[in-house]
C-alpha positions as CSV (number, residue, x, y, z in Angstrom):
1,M,19.0,167.9,-84.0
2,G,20.7,165.0,-82.2
3,Q,23.3,162.8,-84.0
4,L,21.7,159.8,-85.6
5,P,23.5,156.4,-85.7
6,Q,25.8,155.6,-88.7
7,L,24.5,152.9,-91.0
8,T,25.9,149.6,-92.4
9,I,25.2,147.8,-95.6
10,S,23.6,144.7,-94.1
11,A,20.1,145.8,-95.1
12,T,18.8,148.2,-97.7
13,L,19.6,151.9,-96.9
14,G,15.9,152.6,-97.0
15,D,15.2,150.0,-94.4
16,Q,18.0,151.2,-92.2
17,A,17.0,154.8,-92.5
18,Y,13.5,153.9,-91.5
19,T,14.7,152.0,-88.4
20,A,17.1,154.7,-87.4
21,I,14.7,157.6,-87.8
22,R,11.9,155.7,-86.1
23,E,14.1,154.9,-83.2
24,A,15.1,158.6,-83.0
25,I,11.4,159.5,-82.8
26,V,10.6,156.8,-80.2
27,S,13.6,157.6,-78.0
28,G,12.9,161.4,-78.1
29,V,16.1,162.3,-80.0
30,L,13.7,163.8,-82.6
31,E,11.1,165.6,-80.5
32,R,7.3,165.7,-81.2
33,G,6.5,168.7,-83.3
34,Q,10.1,169.2,-84.5
35,K,10.5,170.1,-88.2
36,V,13.2,168.2,-90.1
37,T,14.2,168.1,-93.7
38,E,15.2,165.2,-96.0
39,R,18.6,166.8,-96.5
40,G,19.2,167.3,-92.8
41,L,18.3,163.7,-92.0
42,A,20.4,162.4,-94.9
43,E,23.4,164.4,-93.7
44,S,23.0,163.1,-90.1
45,L,22.8,159.5,-91.4
46,D,25.6,160.1,-93.9
47,I,23.6,158.8,-96.8
48,S,21.9,160.3,-99.9
49,A,18.4,161.8,-99.7
50,T,16.7,158.9,-101.7
51,P,16.6,156.3,-98.9
52,V,15.6,159.0,-96.4
53,R,12.7,159.9,-98.7
54,E,11.6,156.2,-98.8
55,A,11.9,156.0,-95.0
56,L,9.8,159.1,-94.5
57,R,7.0,157.7,-96.8
58,R,6.8,154.7,-94.5
59,L,6.9,156.8,-91.4
60,E,4.0,158.9,-92.8
61,Q,2.0,155.7,-93.1
62,D,2.9,154.9,-89.5
63,R,1.6,158.4,-88.6
64,L,4.9,159.2,-86.9
65,V,5.7,162.2,-89.3
66,E,3.5,164.7,-91.2
67,R,4.5,166.2,-94.5
68,T,4.9,170.0,-94.3
69,G,6.5,170.5,-97.7
70,P,8.1,168.8,-100.7
71,R,11.3,168.0,-98.8
72,S,10.3,168.6,-95.2
73,V,8.3,166.9,-92.5
74,R,7.3,167.5,-88.9
75,I,7.5,164.8,-86.2
76,A,3.8,164.1,-85.4
77,K,2.3,165.5,-82.2
78,Y,-1.1,164.4,-80.9
79,A,-3.8,165.8,-78.8
80,E,-4.7,164.3,-75.4
81,D,-7.8,162.5,-76.7
82,E,-6.0,160.9,-79.6
83,L,-3.2,159.7,-77.4
84,R,-5.7,158.2,-74.9
85,E,-7.2,156.3,-77.9
86,F,-3.8,155.1,-79.0
87,S,-3.3,153.8,-75.4
88,M,-6.6,152.0,-75.4
89,I,-5.8,150.3,-78.7
90,G,-2.4,149.3,-77.4
91,D,-3.8,147.9,-74.2
92,S,-6.3,145.8,-76.1
93,L,-3.7,144.5,-78.6
94,R,-1.3,143.6,-75.8
95,A,-4.0,141.7,-73.9
96,L,-4.9,139.8,-77.0
97,A,-1.3,138.9,-77.6
98,A,-1.1,137.5,-74.0
99,R,-4.2,135.3,-74.7
100,M,-2.7,134.0,-77.9
101,A,0.7,133.4,-76.3
102,A,-1.0,131.3,-73.6
103,E,-2.5,129.2,-76.5
104,K,0.6,129.0,-78.7
105,A,3.8,129.6,-76.8
106,T,6.4,126.8,-77.1
107,A,8.3,125.4,-74.2
108,A,11.4,127.3,-75.4
109,Q,9.5,130.6,-75.5
110,K,8.1,130.0,-72.0
111,R,11.7,129.3,-70.7
112,Q,12.8,132.6,-72.3
113,M,10.1,134.5,-70.5
114,R,10.9,132.9,-67.2
115,T,14.6,133.6,-67.6
116,V,14.0,137.3,-68.2
117,L,11.8,137.5,-65.2
118,D,14.3,135.7,-63.0
119,K,17.0,138.1,-64.1
120,A,14.7,141.0,-63.2
121,D,14.1,139.6,-59.8
122,R,17.8,139.3,-59.1
123,L,18.3,142.9,-60.3
124,R,15.4,144.0,-58.0
125,G,17.0,142.3,-55.1
126,K,20.2,144.2,-55.7
127,A,18.3,147.5,-56.0
128,I,16.6,146.8,-52.6
129,E,20.0,146.2,-51.1
130,V,21.4,149.4,-52.6
131,G,18.6,151.5,-51.3
132,P,16.6,154.3,-52.9
133,G,17.8,157.5,-54.4
134,G,21.2,156.9,-55.7
135,D,22.7,156.5,-59.2
136,E,23.4,152.8,-58.6
137,E,19.7,152.2,-57.9
138,R,18.7,154.1,-61.0
139,E,21.0,152.1,-63.2
140,L,19.5,148.8,-61.8
141,I,16.0,150.1,-62.4
142,E,16.8,150.9,-66.0
143,E,18.2,147.3,-66.3
144,I,14.9,146.0,-64.8
145,L,12.9,148.1,-67.2
146,H,14.9,146.6,-70.1
147,C,14.0,143.1,-68.8
148,M,10.3,144.1,-68.7
149,R,10.5,145.3,-72.3
150,Q,12.1,142.0,-73.2
151,F,9.3,140.1,-71.5
152,H,6.6,142.0,-73.3
153,A,8.4,141.5,-76.6
154,L,8.6,137.7,-75.9
155,V,4.9,137.6,-75.1
156,D,4.1,139.4,-78.3
157,E,6.3,137.2,-80.4
158,A,4.7,134.1,-78.8
159,S,1.3,135.2,-80.0
160,G,2.5,133.9,-83.4
161,N,0.4,136.4,-85.3
162,A,2.2,138.6,-87.8
163,T,-0.7,141.1,-88.2
164,L,-0.9,141.6,-84.5
165,L,2.8,142.1,-84.2
166,Q,2.7,144.7,-87.0
167,M,-0.1,146.6,-85.2
168,L,1.8,146.5,-81.9
169,H,4.9,147.8,-83.7
170,M,2.9,150.8,-84.7
171,V,1.2,151.7,-81.4
172,D,4.4,151.0,-79.4
173,A,6.0,154.0,-81.1
174,F,3.8,156.4,-79.2
175,G,5.5,157.2,-75.8
176,A,8.1,154.5,-75.3
177,D,10.7,157.0,-74.0
178,E,8.1,158.8,-71.9
179,R,7.0,155.5,-70.4
180,R,10.5,154.9,-69.2
181,N,10.9,158.4,-67.8
182,S,7.4,158.1,-66.2
183,V,8.4,154.9,-64.3
184,L,11.7,156.4,-63.2
185,S,9.8,159.5,-61.9
186,E,7.3,157.3,-60.0
187,V,10.1,155.2,-58.4
188,S,11.8,158.4,-57.1
189,G,8.5,159.9,-55.9
190,E,5.5,158.9,-54.0
191,R,4.2,156.2,-56.4
192,R,6.9,153.6,-55.8
193,S,4.3,151.2,-54.5
194,A,2.4,151.4,-57.8
195,V,5.5,150.6,-59.8
196,T,6.1,147.6,-57.5
197,A,2.6,146.3,-57.9
198,R,2.9,146.5,-61.7
199,Y,6.3,144.8,-61.5
200,H,4.7,141.8,-59.7
201,Q,2.0,141.6,-62.4
202,H,4.5,140.3,-64.9
203,R,5.1,137.1,-63.0
204,A,1.3,136.5,-62.7
205,I,0.9,137.0,-66.4
206,Y,3.7,134.6,-67.1
207,D,2.2,132.0,-64.8
208,A,-1.1,132.2,-66.7
209,I,0.7,131.9,-70.0
210,A,2.8,128.9,-68.7
211,A,-0.4,127.2,-67.6
212,G,-2.0,127.8,-71.0
213,D,-4.8,129.8,-69.4
214,G,-5.6,132.3,-72.2
215,R,-8.5,134.0,-70.6
216,R,-6.6,134.6,-67.4
217,A,-3.5,135.9,-69.3
218,E,-5.7,138.3,-71.2
219,E,-7.4,139.6,-68.1
220,L,-4.1,140.1,-66.3
221,M,-2.4,141.8,-69.2
222,N,-5.3,144.1,-69.8
223,A,-5.3,145.3,-66.2
224,H,-1.5,145.6,-66.3
225,S,-1.5,147.6,-69.6
226,Q,-4.3,149.9,-68.5
227,S,-2.5,150.7,-65.2
228,S,0.7,151.4,-67.0
229,S,-1.0,153.6,-69.7
230,S,-2.9,155.5,-67.0
231,S,0.3,156.4,-65.2
232,L,1.9,157.5,-68.5
233,L,-1.0,159.7,-69.5
234,T,-1.3,161.2,-66.1
235,A,2.4,162.1,-66.1
236,R,2.2,163.5,-69.7
237,F,-0.8,165.8,-69.1
238,S,-0.3,166.8,-65.5
239,H,2.0,169.7,-66.4
């Protein structure tokens, strides 16, 4: 099992353990189907078993782990049909968030979105100058992907709906690391143009939000999310 991050005392240990274990699942440090124990996780986090037990109860509710014994769990693994349904739910929620963001976003939130996209454009310009295939391009693409994640997080936050944010928090745990790897694979293969098309969709979504056009923002985000999910699922089940 990979080394999990050490914790601080700024939040309850149960909260920190939940965040750390969830991130390990999302990032792939803890692999789908892997069996882990409360003791093993506690030792990796350098804390007692009690906050780990609390964290695992919450992760069970999120459906990220499955109880296999009194002190052990398995990282949840899902069938293709169920993962496709998770993707459909996530696509719909993200589209709704874009619509609500167009209706509620403050001027400051819109500026933040634009700033992130402008930064991504500068990074993309550098990546084009560097050329395909090298380590420098890969590093720049990873920075661009980070900007895109920031943009989506800003759109979600601008929706101003706590329930929607909580639901997105749950569905986003399914495949985040795979989504990154899928994009990197597409860029280095024959689907670079598809990635470029999805990249430009972010600016169109922002324009709709900035204009306060909720219906347009929802339509664009729905198409964008479905395209992204389709690529991820194809990559996941093609081998």
